Each structure stands twice: as C-alpha cells, then as structure tokens.
N, C-alpha and C positions, 0 to 999 in steps of 0.2 A: 432394391437395386441400387447400387452405389452410385452416387452423384460424379458428375465429372468435376475435376479439380477448379476449373474456372467458371463453373455454373452457379450463379447467385441465387439465393432462395428468393422466392417471390415476395414482395413487399406489398401488403395491402395498404391503399392510401385512402384516408378519410378526409373530406373537405369540410368546413363549416357550412352551415345551412345557406348563406347568402350566395354560396358560389356552386351548391349542390346543382344548380341548371344554368350553367353560364348563358348568357343571352347575347353575347358578342364575341365577334373575332379575338378582341383585346382580352377578355375574359379566357377565353380559350388558350392565348399564348402565355397568360400567367399560369393556368393550370399545367401547361406543357413544362413550363421552367420548373415548378415545385416538383412534377412527376420526373423529369431528367434529374434534377438536384438528388431526391431521394434514392432512384434506382442507380445512380452514378456512385453514391456514397455507399450503397449495399454491395455493389461490385467491387469497389475498393477495398472495402473490410474483408470481402470473401477472398480476394487475391492475397492480401497482406497476412490474413491469418493462415494461408497455406503455402505461403512463399518460404523461400529460404530464410533461416535465422540468422540475426545479427550475433556477432561473438561477444556483444556487450550483454552483462547479466546482472540483475540486482536481486540481492536477498533482504527480506524484511524479518526481523528477529525481535521479539516482544514477549515480555514476561507480562501478561494481561491481569493477572491476579484474579483470574474469574471471569467466565465469558456468560454467566447465568443471567446478567442484567443486560436489558436491551440496548442502554446506552454503551455498553462495552462492544457489542456487535456492531453497533453504528460507528463506533471510533474504528474499529477493525476495517469496516467497509470503506471508510474514509481515508484510511492510512494506506490501504491497497491501492485505491485510485490516485491518490497524490503521489505516491512513492513511484508507480507504475512498476511494482516488484513482479518478477518472474517465480520466485520461490518464497514461501511464507512458513515461518515457523513460530509457533504459538505455544509458549509454556505455562504452567500454572491454570490451566484451563479450570479445574476444580469440579467438573461436572461430566456427565456424559455427552457424546456427540448428539447435539438437537438438529433437527430438520432445519430450524432457523439458522444455524451455523454452516451445515453442509450445503443448505440450498443457496446461501449466500455467495460461498466459495464458488460454485458452480456457475452461479449468474456473473461472476467475475472473471470467468473463463478459466478457473482452477478445476480443472476436470479429473485430476488426479490427487490422491491425498492417501495419508497414513495416521492413524490415531493410537496412541498409547493411553489406556484410560487410567483415570486418577486411582488412587488407593484411598477408599473412604471419600473423604472431602477435600483431599490434596493432591497436588501434582495434576498430570494429564497433560499430552502433548499432542499438538496438531501439526503435521508438515503437510503443506499443499502445493502444488506446482502446475504449471500451464502445459498443455498438451505438447508445445513445441520444445519443451525443456527433456531432454534425455536424461531422466534422473532414475536410478535402479536402487532400491531398498536392499542393503546388505544385510543388516541386524537391526531389531527393535528392542530398545531398552526401556525401563521405566523412567529413565533421566535423559534418555538421549535417541537419536535414529543415527544410524551409520549408512552413509550413502555414497554412490559412484555418479559421477556425472560426465556426460561426454558432451564437449562443447567445441566446435570447430577443430575436430579430430583430436582435440587434447582430453585425456581422460585424468580426472583427479577425485580426490574423497573430499565428502563435506559432512561434517558431523555436528549438527546443530545440538545444544544441550541446554540442561538446566541442572546444575550443581547442587546438591543439597546443602542445607545450613548446618546440619549436625556433623560433628568432627569423625565420627566413626564411619558414618554413611559417606562422607566426603572422601575420606581414605579409599574406602572400597570403589566408589565413583572413579577414582583416578587410576586404581588398579585395573579396572576394566578398560578404560581408556587405553592404558599401557599395552594390554592385550590386542587392541586393534592395529597398533603400530608394527605391523608385521614387515612392511617393506617401507623403509625410511626414504627411499628416492623417490616415492610416490607423491605428487603434489598433494597437500592436505590443508584444508581449511576447516576451523574450528570455532563456532560462535555461539553466544548466548549468555545466559546469566551464571556467571562463575561463582558468584558469592564470597569474592575474596578481593582485595586490592593488592598492587604491586609494591606500592611505598606510600608514605604519609601524604604525598601531594595529592593521592586519589580519594582522600577523605577531608571533609571539613565538618568539624563540631564533635561532640562526644570525647570519650577518652582517646589519648593517643595511642596510635596502632602499634602493636608489639612487634619488634623485629622478627620473632620466630613467625607469625603470622603471615608477614609479608615474603619471608624465606620459603614457607610451606608454597605458596603458588609460584614463585620463581622457579622453585625445585620440580614442581609436577609439570610446568611449561618445558623446561630445560630437559627433563628425562624423556620427553617426548619430541623434541626438537621444534617446539613451537615459540614463535616470535609474535609478541604484541604487534598489531597494524597500526595503532595510533588512532587518531579521529579528528573529526572537525565538529564544532559545536560547543554546547554547554560542556564543560569538563566532567560533570557528575551526572549517572544515570538513574540514581535511586534518592528518594528523600524520604525521611519517615514522617513528613507532613506536620511535625510538632513546631511550636513557636519558641523564639527568643533562643535562650542558651541551652534549651532542649532539642534543638534542630539538629540532625544530623544528614549529611549528604554523603555519597561515597559513588566511585564509578565500579559498579558490579558488572555492568553488561559489556561485552567487547568482542572484538574478532581476532583470532590469532591464526598465524599459518607457519608451515615451514619453509625452508629455504627454497624447495621445488615450486610450491605455490607461489610465493613472492617472486621467483624469477619469471614464472609463467605470466602472471599479472601484476607487473612492476607499477602502474597506476592505479591499482586498487585502493578504493576510498571508504572509510568507515564514518558515518554521519550518526550524529547524536539528534534525535528528533525532539520535539515538544512532547511533555508527557500528556497523555490523554487518557481518563478512566483508568488509570493505575498509578501505583509509585513508582514504576520504571518507566523511563523513556525508552521508547522504541529505537532500533538502530537499523540503518541499512549499511550493507556491504555492496559496492559496486565494483564490478572486476575492471571497468575504464572508465574515465573521466570525460564523458562526450559533452561537448558544447551545446547548449539548448538552441533547436532549430526553431524557427517561426511556426505558430500553429496553423495548420492548413484549414481552409474553409470546410465546415461541416454543417449540412442542412439537417436540423433535428426533426423528426416527424412530429414530436411533441409541440413544436410550434403552431402546428395547424389547429391545435386546440385554442388558440388565442387569435381572434379576428383581427387584432391589430396587425398580426402578421402578414395577413393577405393586403391590409391596407398600405403596409409598407412596400410591399411588392409592387401593388398597383401603382403608387406614387412613383416609384423609381422607374417603373415600366413606362410610365406616361412622358418620361422625359424625352423630348424631341432629339432625333438623331438623323444623321444623313449619310448615305451611301448604299451599297448594295443591299438586299434583303439578308444575307448571310452576316454582313458586316453590322447591320442594325440589330440582329438578334444577339450577337455577341457582346457588343455594347449594351444591350438591356440586361443580359445576365450579369455582366461585370458591375453595372450600377446596383443590380438588385442583391449581389454579394456583399456590396460595400455596405449599402444601407442595413441590411440584415445584421452584419457584425455589430454594427452601432446599436441597432435595436435589441439584439441578444444582450448585448453588455449592460444596457439599461433595466432589462425586464427580467433576464434570468440569470446573469452573472454575478448579481450584488451579493447573494448569499456565499459564493465562494471566496469573493473579495473579503466580505465580512469576517467569514471564517478564518481566514489567513491572517487578516490585521490583528483578531483576538489571539491566534497564535503568537504572534510577534510580540504582544502584550505580556502573554503568559512566559515566553522567552525572557522578556527583560525582568520579570518578576522573580525569575529563579536567581538573579544577581543581587537582589535585595534583601535587606536583614528581615529575617523570619518574625517580624512583631505580630501583634494580635491585629492591626489595623491592614498590614499586608496579606495576613492570612485571610481575613474577611474579603479584601479586595480580590485575591487570588480564586477563591471558592466563587466568588460572583462571576469572574470572567471564565471559569470553568463551565459553569452552569449556563451562562450565555452561549458559549462555544458548542455546548451540547445541543442548544435549542437551534442553532444555525446547522449543525450536522444532520439533524433530524430533517430539516427543510431539504438538505441536500441529498439526503437519502430518499426522500419523496420524489424528488427530481429524476434520480438515477431509476427508480422504480418505473417510473413513467417512461423513461427512455428505453428501458429494456423491453418495452410493450407486454409486459406480462408482471402479474403481482407476483412476488418472491413466495411470500407467505401470506396466506390469509389472516389478517390481523395478527401477524407475528409477534410485532414489537409488544402487544398486550399479553404476550405469553411468557411468563417467567417461570415456569414450572418444567424441568427437565429430568 
C-alpha cells in the first residue's frame, strides 16, 4: 500500500543504559525532548523530500580516474555531501559498476542512474540524479550522455562528456556531438573533461600550446553554438603531479552553454574544487547563486550513542525557569538546543572542520612552485585529508542508521 505523502516513517529510538528505565519525572521530560526532536526531524525530512522543488540546481562533474580504490569512493561521497549536488557525472570510472558505488549513491538519495561501461580498463561513465530531478536520458554514448531536464517548466538539454585524448577519436566525438544539435534554439549545457584548452592562459608549464590546437576547440564550440561559462577558483583543473620544470597544469574541465541556456540561467556559476583522489579537480555548475542560509538545528540519533549527550541535555534541562508549564517547556527545549549545538561542534563537528582546513591548505599548495619539498608536503596533506574523510564516512554510515556495504571499503576487486 502506498504511504500518504505526509506520513513520516517510524523512527526507532534507542536510549543509553542509564536512562533505559527513567526513575523520575525529570528523566521522563528529557526523554520526551529527545523523542520529539527525533520525530520532528523525521517529519521535516519527509515533507522536504516530497515537497515542491526549488528552481536552483547543481551539477557535480568529475574525472575521477578510477573508482576501484576505496579512497576514491570516499572522496566521491564527501564531494556529493559537501556540494549538495542534484546531478552527478563521473568519468573515467575504469571498472564495472560495483555494489559499493551503486549503494553509496542510493544512500545519498541518488535513486536514478545510468552507466556506460568502460572499454577494457579505460573510460566508463556514471550519471546519477535525485528522484526530484526530472531528467530523461535521450541517448547513451561511450563518451557522453545526452539528456533532457525539465526544471520549473523550463526544458533544456544537458550533455555531460568525456572527450578522448586521441586526435582521431576527438574528431569523431565532436562529429557525434554536432549530430545532437538539431534544434539550436533549445537551451543546452555541455560539461566535463574536454581534454583541450582555449588559449595559452589555460596552461602552465611544458611546451607552448600551438595555435592550431586552441583553434580546434574554439572551432568545435563555435560550430555547436557553445560558449565557455567561465569559472571561480584555481585556474587549472588538471595537474600531472610532477615536480619543478616538469610540472604541467591545464584547464581541461569546464562547462559550456549556448545562448538559450545562458539566457535561461544568467547567474549560473562554474566552481573549480580542490582535487581529491584524482589528477583532475571536480567542478560544480550551479544554475543560481543563492546566499547561504543559517544551518537549522538537527538532532542526530547517533548522538544517543554518547552518554555525554544525555548529560548535556540534563544540565540544560535543570536550569531553573519561571512561568507557565508550556513556557517552561519551551525554555528548556531552547536551552537544550543551544547547548547541543556547542556539544556537537566540540565532539562531532571537528573532523568536518579539519577536512575543510586541509582542503584550504591543498588549495594554497596549488599556487606554490612544484618543488620536491612542496610535493612531499602536498602528498602528506592528501593522505591526512583521506584519513579525515574516512572518519567523516564512518559518521555518515552511522547517521544513515544502516551499514551501506558490509566491510565494503576492504573490497577492492570489481
């Protein structure tokens, strides 16, 4: 039987042993607060997930250079949570679609997906989107997906791509892309690793870029009526990770759109993110630039596994207050929320803060000379970041109230 839209799923609440059999009315009040906080959060999530969709949309696009390693999958999960992406495109997967990857996407509410398998051990594409995204696959190719998206009654095309490095395959790719452009007036966004740059400013190190190469990408984009959308962040999205004079960096990953798409989303923003577990930086494409809103209070059930949570609530609950019984209850709840915010930040929020601090350091490292010492420091920061991502991953597994994959991170065979 289909559930009513506003019917929240039942939440089982487990209490630590000291409060399993409360002996006083005060304890009962505390348990009441915990119960209300959890059930209110469940109801809010239930209504939010089924409510009308905001017109703002964000795409995460990343050449991961292989998802066979657990740290790459951890990085993907972290990127999805951090960016709050609605659509995710992963290229160069280089392996079959494993249960670890598919279950991770489902656990992050990406209930729909498409997969283009790799040829031997190269290539491979994944496109995933949330249930509230009205996306239709029009065609699947070894190097791209061609899709249609309906957003707030606006229909437009989205083509996430991976352009081959080989010159002959690259020409065939753009020929196939040209065949998709049957209606130039329909808004169109194309994004991914284009494996080319537009001018010398998009390359640092190595041999000077030839004018014929820059002309090739310019011509391919012009032939399809596509315009580069620009970016924010570090100017290059790929690095060969070599040191000194052998280091080369280029802006290979980008978003491009036609006049119709740019007119539809004039405030669209492409953002270059910190590279994690790949030589390529992930990029996000947001259709709007929304101001950041204050984070609402959320009571996490996993807090109940820590007895200090109960102590925190008890301490704030016992603060004397005057007034009517309803006013006293509201005051106690308000005090408990404030104290739990501080408690959470001190006990659970530190690994997110640490991960973001490490990402900022890695961002700064990109601007430094590629010396041996800087290379060693960068590698050390990457390893430290991965260890904090692992801690964050454990937290999210607990928060989901289910184990995504039993010992999944120990399984590297796909």
